[in-house]
OpenMM code with the backbone's topology and positions (N, CA, C; nanometers):
from openmm import Vec3, app, unit

residues = "UNK UNK UNK UNK UNK UNK UNK UNK UNK UNK UNK UNK UNK UNK UNK UNK UNK UNK UNK UNK UNK UNK UNK UNK UNK UNK UNK UNK UNK UNK UNK UNK UNK UNK UNK UNK UNK UNK UNK UNK UNK UNK UNK UNK UNK UNK UNK UNK UNK UNK UNK UNK UNK UNK UNK UNK UNK UNK UNK UNK UNK UNK UNK UNK UNK UNK UNK UNK UNK UNK UNK UNK UNK UNK UNK UNK UNK UNK UNK UNK UNK UNK UNK UNK UNK UNK UNK UNK UNK UNK UNK UNK UNK UNK UNK UNK UNK UNK UNK UNK UNK UNK UNK UNK UNK UNK UNK UNK UNK UNK UNK UNK UNK UNK UNK UNK UNK UNK UNK UNK UNK UNK UNK UNK".split()
positions = [
    Vec3(2.6351, 0.9033, 0.0967),
    Vec3(2.5354, 0.8800, -0.0053),
    Vec3(2.3971, 0.8731, 0.0592),
    Vec3(2.3016, 0.9351, -0.0028),
    Vec3(2.1621, 0.9272, 0.0374),
    Vec3(2.0779, 0.8991, -0.0858),
    Vec3(1.9804, 0.8128, -0.0706),
    Vec3(1.8865, 0.7850, -0.1788),
    Vec3(1.7460, 0.7845, -0.1214),
    Vec3(1.6488, 0.8130, -0.2060),
    Vec3(1.5099, 0.8112, -0.1614),
    Vec3(1.4277, 0.7200, -0.2510),
    Vec3(1.3185, 0.6738, -0.1969),
    Vec3(1.2212, 0.5970, -0.2724),
    Vec3(1.0832, 0.6339, -0.2230),
    Vec3(0.9898, 0.6377, -0.3140),
    Vec3(0.8515, 0.6689, -0.2780),
    Vec3(0.7598, 0.5780, -0.3585),
    Vec3(0.6485, 0.5405, -0.2982),
    Vec3(0.5502, 0.4591, -0.3692),
    Vec3(0.4114, 0.4928, -0.3166),
    Vec3(0.3156, 0.4884, -0.4068),
    Vec3(0.1754, 0.5104, -0.3719),
    Vec3(0.0943, 0.3961, -0.4309),
    Vec3(-0.0071, 0.3535, -0.3592),
    Vec3(-0.0889, 0.2409, -0.4047),
    Vec3(-0.2342, 0.2636, -0.3650),
    Vec3(-0.3242, 0.2128, -0.4463),
    Vec3(-0.4657, 0.2175, -0.4124),
    Vec3(-0.4936, 0.1113, -0.3060),
    Vec3(-0.5563, 0.1512, -0.1987),
    Vec3(-0.5881, 0.0593, -0.0899),
    Vec3(-0.6811, -0.0516, -0.1392),
    Vec3(-0.7720, -0.0175, -0.2270),
    Vec3(-0.8670, -0.1156, -0.2792),
    Vec3(-0.7943, -0.2303, -0.3497),
    Vec3(-0.6831, -0.1988, -0.4160),
    Vec3(-0.6056, -0.3029, -0.4864),
    Vec3(-0.5566, -0.4091, -0.3875),
    Vec3(-0.5067, -0.3662, -0.2728),
    Vec3(-0.4594, -0.4597, -0.1707),
    Vec3(-0.5771, -0.5336, -0.1085),
    Vec3(-0.6867, -0.4629, -0.0816),
    Vec3(-0.8051, -0.5261, -0.0228),
    Vec3(-0.8576, -0.6379, -0.1125),
    Vec3(-0.8587, -0.6149, -0.2435),
    Vec3(-0.9059, -0.7167, -0.3388),
    Vec3(-0.8131, -0.8387, -0.3366),
    Vec3(-0.6823, -0.8147, -0.3340),
    Vec3(-0.5867, -0.9260, -0.3299),
    Vec3(-0.6000, -1.0068, -0.2011),
    Vec3(-0.6200, -0.9383, -0.0899),
    Vec3(-0.6370, -1.0070, 0.0382),
    Vec3(-0.7650, -1.0916, 0.0347),
    Vec3(-0.8735, -1.0354, -0.0178),
    Vec3(-0.9993, -1.1101, -0.0253),
    Vec3(-0.9896, -1.2278, -0.1216),
    Vec3(-0.9259, -1.2062, -0.2353),
    Vec3(-0.9188, -1.3094, -0.3397),
    Vec3(-0.8240, -1.4230, -0.3019),
    Vec3(-0.7048, -1.3879, -0.2527),
    Vec3(-0.6013, -1.4880, -0.2284),
    Vec3(-0.5801, -1.5168, -0.0811),
    Vec3(-0.6471, -1.4419, 0.0045),
    Vec3(-0.6423, -1.4603, 0.1494),
    Vec3(-0.5010, -1.4840, 0.2003),
    Vec3(-0.4791, -1.5964, 0.2656),
    Vec3(-0.3507, -1.6244, 0.3286),
    Vec3(-0.2348, -1.6368, 0.2321),
    Vec3(-0.2587, -1.6837, 0.1101),
    Vec3(-0.1488, -1.6998, 0.0136),
    Vec3(-0.0792, -1.5665, -0.0135),
    Vec3(-0.1571, -1.4643, -0.0399),
    Vec3(-0.1005, -1.3331, -0.0707),
    Vec3(-0.0316, -1.2737, 0.0515),
    Vec3(-0.1023, -1.2697, 0.1627),
    Vec3(-0.0469, -1.2022, 0.2798),
    Vec3(0.0771, -1.2734, 0.3337),
    Vec3(0.0770, -1.4053, 0.3346),
    Vec3(0.1920, -1.4798, 0.3866),
    Vec3(0.3145, -1.4703, 0.2960),
    Vec3(0.2927, -1.4423, 0.1678),
    Vec3(0.4046, -1.4282, 0.0743),
    Vec3(0.4675, -1.2893, 0.0820),
    Vec3(0.3886, -1.1898, 0.1198),
    Vec3(0.4330, -1.0498, 0.1159),
    Vec3(0.4722, -0.9961, 0.2533),
    Vec3(0.3984, -1.0334, 0.3574),
    Vec3(0.4135, -0.9719, 0.4890),
    Vec3(0.4673, -1.0702, 0.5927),
    Vec3(0.5439, -1.0170, 0.6880),
    Vec3(0.5938, -1.1003, 0.7981),
    Vec3(0.4818, -1.1255, 0.8984),
    Vec3(0.5035, -1.2208, 0.9843),
    Vec3(0.4061, -1.2532, 1.0889),
    Vec3(0.3780, -1.1308, 1.1758),
    Vec3(0.4834, -1.0555, 1.2087),
    Vec3(0.4660, -0.9365, 1.2929),
    Vec3(0.3840, -0.8298, 1.2217),
    Vec3(0.4088, -0.8104, 1.0914),
    Vec3(0.3313, -0.7122, 1.0156),
    Vec3(0.1835, -0.7520, 1.0125),
    Vec3(0.1569, -0.8802, 0.9886),
    Vec3(0.0181, -0.9272, 0.9840),
    Vec3(-0.0498, -0.9136, 1.1188),
    Vec3(0.0229, -0.9452, 1.2259),
    Vec3(-0.0333, -0.9317, 1.3604),
    Vec3(-0.0747, -0.7877, 1.3863),
    Vec3(0.0115, -0.6933, 1.3491),
    Vec3(-0.0190, -0.5518, 1.3698),
    Vec3(-0.1397, -0.5090, 1.2855),
    Vec3(-0.1369, -0.5395, 1.1564),
    Vec3(-0.2416, -0.4917, 1.0653),
    Vec3(-0.3786, -0.5517, 1.0959),
    Vec3(-0.3814, -0.6797, 1.1326),
    Vec3(-0.5101, -0.7449, 1.1559),
    Vec3(-0.5665, -0.7198, 1.2949),
    Vec3(-0.4992, -0.6363, 1.3750),
    Vec3(-0.5607, -0.5890, 1.4993),
    Vec3(-0.6512, -0.4700, 1.4697),
    Vec3(-0.6397, -0.4144, 1.3516),
    Vec3(-0.7205, -0.2995, 1.3096),
    Vec3(-0.8555, -0.3486, 1.2582),
    Vec3(-0.9574, -0.2647, 1.2743),
    Vec3(-1.0905, -0.2988, 1.2236),
    Vec3(-1.0863, -0.3140, 1.0713),
    Vec3(-1.0107, -0.2256, 1.0055),
    Vec3(-0.9927, -0.2311, 0.8612),
    Vec3(-0.8427, -0.2443, 0.8334),
    Vec3(-0.7925, -0.3654, 0.8088),
    Vec3(-0.6485, -0.3854, 0.7920),
    Vec3(-0.5923, -0.3377, 0.6578),
    Vec3(-0.6763, -0.3231, 0.5557),
    Vec3(-0.6258, -0.2918, 0.4216),
    Vec3(-0.5402, -0.1647, 0.4145),
    Vec3(-0.5773, -0.0526, 0.4788),
    Vec3(-0.4917, 0.0656, 0.4708),
    Vec3(-0.3511, 0.0417, 0.5277),
    Vec3(-0.3419, -0.0302, 0.6387),
    Vec3(-0.2105, -0.0580, 0.6980),
    Vec3(-0.1307, -0.1550, 0.6116),
    Vec3(-0.1972, -0.2543, 0.5546),
    Vec3(-0.1289, -0.3472, 0.4643),
    Vec3(-0.0794, -0.2734, 0.3399),
    Vec3(-0.1636, -0.1861, 0.2855),
    Vec3(-0.1258, -0.1114, 0.1651),
    Vec3(-0.0065, -0.0198, 0.1924),
    Vec3(-0.0052, 0.0456, 0.3070),
    Vec3(0.1073, 0.1337, 0.3412),
    Vec3(0.2366, 0.0530, 0.3515),
    Vec3(0.2288, -0.0663, 0.4085),
    Vec3(0.3480, -0.1516, 0.4202),
    Vec3(0.3921, -0.2045, 0.2848),
    Vec3(0.2966, -0.2361, 0.1988),
    Vec3(0.3308, -0.2781, 0.0629),
    Vec3(0.4031, -0.1653, -0.0094),
    Vec3(0.3501, -0.0436, 0.0031),
    Vec3(0.4140, 0.0725, -0.0590),
    Vec3(0.5545, 0.0938, -0.0031),
    Vec3(0.5722, 0.0717, 0.1264),
    Vec3(0.7047, 0.0871, 0.1883),
    Vec3(0.8044, -0.0120, 0.1299),
    Vec3(0.7615, -0.1342, 0.1085),
    Vec3(0.8499, -0.2361, 0.0528),
    Vec3(0.8956, -0.1953, -0.0872),
    Vec3(0.8032, -0.1444, -0.1677),
    Vec3(0.8394, -0.0990, -0.3017),
    Vec3(0.9278, 0.0263, -0.2950),
    Vec3(0.9019, 0.1151, -0.2004),
    Vec3(0.9838, 0.2358, -0.1855),
    Vec3(1.1274, 0.1999, -0.1473),
    Vec3(1.1446, 0.0975, -0.0641),
    Vec3(1.2790, 0.0517, -0.0283),
    Vec3(1.3524, 0.0024, -0.1529),
    Vec3(1.2846, -0.0776, -0.2334),
    Vec3(1.3469, -0.1271, -0.3567),
    Vec3(1.3868, -0.0111, -0.4478),
    Vec3(1.3018, 0.0890, -0.4577),
    Vec3(1.3324, 0.2058, -0.5402),
    Vec3(1.4518, 0.2828, -0.4842),
    Vec3(1.4591, 0.2945, -0.3528),
    Vec3(1.5728, 0.3644, -0.2918),
    Vec3(1.7037, 0.2907, -0.3205),
    Vec3(1.6958, 0.1596, -0.3354),
    Vec3(1.8147, 0.0808, -0.3670),
    Vec3(1.8376, 0.0701, -0.5180),
    Vec3(1.7497, 0.1310, -0.5965),
    Vec3(1.7647, 0.1271, -0.7416),
    Vec3(1.7283, -0.0075, -0.8015),
    Vec3(1.6389, -0.0800, -0.7347),
    Vec3(1.6005, -0.2145, -0.7768),
    Vec3(1.4524, -0.2215, -0.8084),
    Vec3(1.4120, -0.3298, -0.8700),
    Vec3(1.2717, -0.3524, -0.8983),
    Vec3(1.2210, -0.4749, -0.8253),
    Vec3(1.0932, -0.5019, -0.8442),
    Vec3(1.0337, -0.6213, -0.7846),
    Vec3(1.1099, -0.7440, -0.8328),
    Vec3(1.1288, -0.8381, -0.7435),
    Vec3(1.1996, -0.9602, -0.7780),
    Vec3(1.3444, -0.9611, -0.7332),
    Vec3(1.3971, -0.8463, -0.6933),
    Vec3(1.5368, -0.8400, -0.6474),
    Vec3(1.5540, -0.9156, -0.5162),
    Vec3(1.4488, -0.9191, -0.4372),
    Vec3(1.4467, -0.9956, -0.3115),
    Vec3(1.3009, -1.0231, -0.2785),
    Vec3(1.2798, -1.1079, -0.1811),
    Vec3(1.1429, -1.1339, -0.1350),
    Vec3(1.0923, -1.0094, -0.0632),
    Vec3(0.9659, -0.9768, -0.0853),
    Vec3(0.9100, -0.8604, -0.0161),
    Vec3(0.9054, -0.8824, 0.1345),
    Vec3(0.8988, -1.0082, 0.1781),
    Vec3(0.9032, -1.0369, 0.3224),
    Vec3(1.0393, -1.0021, 0.3828),
    Vec3(1.1417, -0.9894, 0.2983),
    Vec3(1.2747, -0.9517, 0.3472),
    Vec3(1.2806, -0.8054, 0.3899),
    Vec3(1.1765, -0.7311, 0.3566),
    Vec3(1.1645, -0.5904, 0.3955),
    Vec3(1.0464, -0.5826, 0.4926),
    Vec3(1.0748, -0.5474, 0.6163),
    Vec3(0.9715, -0.5496, 0.7205),
    Vec3(0.9529, -0.4106, 0.7797),
    Vec3(0.8273, -0.3737, 0.8005),
    Vec3(0.7943, -0.2486, 0.8677),
    Vec3(0.7498, -0.2827, 1.0099),
    Vec3(0.8266, -0.2371, 1.1051),
    Vec3(0.7971, -0.2580, 1.2461),
    Vec3(0.7237, -0.1346, 1.2977),
    Vec3(0.6220, -0.1565, 1.3762),
    Vec3(0.5456, -0.0455, 1.4337),
    Vec3(0.5749, -0.0354, 1.5822),
    Vec3(0.6313, 0.0763, 1.6231),
    Vec3(0.6579, 0.1007, 1.7646),
    Vec3(0.5278, 0.1394, 1.8353),
    Vec3(0.5209, 0.1222, 1.9669),
    Vec3(0.3998, 0.1608, 2.0415),
    Vec3(0.3603, 0.3072, 2.0181),
    Vec3(0.4575, 0.3922, 1.9915),
    Vec3(0.4289, 0.5331, 1.9643),
    Vec3(0.3625, 0.5530, 1.8284),
    Vec3(0.3671, 0.4492, 1.7445),
    Vec3(0.3130, 0.4592, 1.6091),
    Vec3(0.4196, 0.4815, 1.5039),
    Vec3(0.5417, 0.5134, 1.5472),
    Vec3(0.6498, 0.5391, 1.4524),
    Vec3(0.6894, 0.4097, 1.3807),
    Vec3(0.6894, 0.4123, 1.2470),
    Vec3(0.7330, 0.2946, 1.1729),
    Vec3(0.8855, 0.2910, 1.1609),
    Vec3(0.9381, 0.1708, 1.1526),
    Vec3(1.0824, 0.1513, 1.1361),
    Vec3(1.1034, 0.0342, 1.0415),
    Vec3(1.2088, 0.0429, 0.9607),
    Vec3(1.2406, -0.0655, 0.8679),
    Vec3(1.3380, -0.1635, 0.9294),
    Vec3(1.3169, -0.2888, 0.8977),
    Vec3(1.4096, -0.3943, 0.9349),
    Vec3(1.4277, -0.4813, 0.8115),
    Vec3(1.5509, -0.4947, 0.7663),
    Vec3(1.5785, -0.5754, 0.6478),
    Vec3(1.6290, -0.7125, 0.6885),
    Vec3(1.5947, -0.8124, 0.6079),
    Vec3(1.6338, -0.9499, 0.6333),
    Vec3(1.6955, -1.0091, 0.5066),
    Vec3(1.7698, -1.1139, 0.5227),
    Vec3(1.8237, -1.1987, 0.4170),
    Vec3(1.8735, -1.1182, 0.2964),
    Vec3(1.8172, -1.1417, 0.1778),
    Vec3(1.8674, -1.0818, 0.0532),
    Vec3(1.8599, -0.9284, 0.0567),
    Vec3(1.7530, -0.8726, 0.1089),
    Vec3(1.7405, -0.7262, 0.1168),
    Vec3(1.8515, -0.6683, 0.2038),
    Vec3(1.8810, -0.7343, 0.3144),
    Vec3(1.9881, -0.6893, 0.4032),
    Vec3(2.1243, -0.7008, 0.3342),
    Vec3(2.1453, -0.8093, 0.2620),
    Vec3(2.2714, -0.8287, 0.1883),
    Vec3(2.2916, -0.7189, 0.0834),
    Vec3(2.1865, -0.6894, 0.0094),
    Vec3(2.1949, -0.5872, -0.0952),
    Vec3(2.2244, -0.4509, -0.0335),
    Vec3(2.1516, -0.4149, 0.0708),
    Vec3(2.1729, -0.2852, 0.1377),
    Vec3(2.3156, -0.2763, 0.1901),
    Vec3(2.3634, -0.3825, 0.2515),
    Vec3(2.4998, -0.3852, 0.3049),
    Vec3(2.6021, -0.3667, 0.1928),
    Vec3(2.5815, -0.4344, 0.0804),
    Vec3(2.6760, -0.4231, -0.0323),
    Vec3(2.6772, -0.2818, -0.0922),
    Vec3(2.5662, -0.2108, -0.0765),
    Vec3(2.5574, -0.0734, -0.1255),
    Vec3(2.6060, 0.0274, -0.0220),
    Vec3(2.6371, -0.0192, 0.0985),
    Vec3(2.6809, 0.0695, 0.2050),
    Vec3(2.5674, 0.1444, 0.2723),
    Vec3(2.4437, 0.0978, 0.2545),
    Vec3(2.3280, 0.1633, 0.3171),
    Vec3(2.3145, 0.1128, 0.4601),
    Vec3(2.3243, 0.2047, 0.5548),
    Vec3(2.3309, 0.1650, 0.6954),
    Vec3(2.2164, 0.2184, 0.7816),
    Vec3(2.1473, 0.3220, 0.7352),
    Vec3(2.0363, 0.3801, 0.8128),
    Vec3(1.9183, 0.4048, 0.7209),
    Vec3(1.8010, 0.3896, 0.7784),
    Vec3(1.6771, 0.4083, 0.7023),
    Vec3(1.5811, 0.4967, 0.7813),
    Vec3(1.5128, 0.5844, 0.7102),
    Vec3(1.4023, 0.6623, 0.7665),
    Vec3(1.2805, 0.6315, 0.6804),
    Vec3(1.1659, 0.6208, 0.7438),
    Vec3(1.0447, 0.5837, 0.6702),
    Vec3(0.9272, 0.6667, 0.7196),
    Vec3(0.8414, 0.7017, 0.6258),
    Vec3(0.7175, 0.7714, 0.6596),
    Vec3(0.6044, 0.7050, 0.5818),
    Vec3(0.4961, 0.6751, 0.6519),
    Vec3(0.3785, 0.6122, 0.5921),
    Vec3(0.2575, 0.7015, 0.6122),
    Vec3(0.1670, 0.7001, 0.5151),
    Vec3(0.0429, 0.7749, 0.5306),
    Vec3(-0.0630, 0.7120, 0.4403),
    Vec3(-0.1881, 0.7352, 0.4745),
    Vec3(-0.2950, 0.6901, 0.3851),
    Vec3(-0.4169, 0.7791, 0.4002),
    Vec3(-0.4902, 0.7857, 0.2905),
    Vec3(-0.6189, 0.8544, 0.2889),
    Vec3(-0.7251, 0.7454, 0.2800),
    Vec3(-0.8433, 0.7826, 0.2444),
    Vec3(-0.9497, 0.6834, 0.2294),
    Vec3(-0.9210, 0.5879, 0.1136),
    Vec3(-0.8534, 0.6374, 0.0102),
    Vec3(-0.8364, 0.5566, -0.1105),
    Vec3(-0.6926, 0.5151, -0.1415),
    Vec3(-0.5933, 0.5862, -0.0901),
    Vec3(-0.4538, 0.5587, -0.1262),
    Vec3(-0.3641, 0.5508, -0.0027),
    Vec3(-0.2568, 0.4744, -0.0178),
    Vec3(-0.1518, 0.4681, 0.0839),
    Vec3(-0.0214, 0.5066, 0.0164),
    Vec3(0.0648, 0.5756, 0.0919),
    Vec3(0.1923, 0.6221, 0.0373),
    Vec3(0.3020, 0.5945, 0.1393),
    Vec3(0.4215, 0.5684, 0.0865),
    Vec3(0.5385, 0.5485, 0.1721),
    Vec3(0.6555, 0.6221, 0.1102),
    Vec3(0.7338, 0.6856, 0.1959),
    Vec3(0.8579, 0.7493, 0.1530),
    Vec3(0.9707, 0.6933, 0.2392),
    Vec3(1.0806, 0.6623, 0.1731),
    Vec3(1.1954, 0.6023, 0.2405),
    Vec3(1.3203, 0.6804, 0.2065),
    Vec3(1.4014, 0.7063, 0.3076),
    Vec3(1.5322, 0.7670, 0.2906),
    Vec3(1.6359, 0.6639, 0.3355),
    Vec3(1.7277, 0.6320, 0.2455),
    Vec3(1.8372, 0.5403, 0.2782),
    Vec3(1.9652, 0.6207, 0.2882),
    Vec3(2.0401, 0.5996, 0.3946),
    Vec3(2.1638, 0.6728, 0.4181),
    Vec3(2.2799, 0.5758, 0.4204),
    Vec3(2.3808, 0.6078, 0.3428),
    Vec3(2.5000, 0.5237, 0.3370),
    Vec3(2.6125, 0.5837, 0.4159),
    Vec3(2.7184, 0.5042, 0.4280),
    Vec3(2.8349, 0.5521, 0.5033),
    Vec3(2.9342, 0.6200, 0.4133),
] * unit.nanometer
topology = app.Topology()
chain = topology.addChain("A")
for resn in residues:
    res = topology.addResidue(resn, chain)
    for name in ("N", "CA", "C"):
        topology.addAtom(name, app.Element.getBySymbol(name[0]), res)
């Protein structure tokens, strides 16, 4: 079984939420590692938006909507090469396991105004 999920988001939407809610928003949505990576950038909003889109794309690949698990349970790890990788935790990991989803491929991109993520989930 293979499933895909894709999501696109306006970067400005994430930038406004970060400015308005500061730590409350980011700490609820992103892991410490994701925040460390994104806030090393001069402009963190594009990287945050791409990761937000990835989290929603994962939910779509699993056929779920927001609220099925905490968004922090879906983590985008950035390798030194720049290649993103997904790591699932707690409820997201349980759901993926119950569906037989064992491998994930992820692609992130952004322009000046939008960020997009595509996810491929592969089952056994």
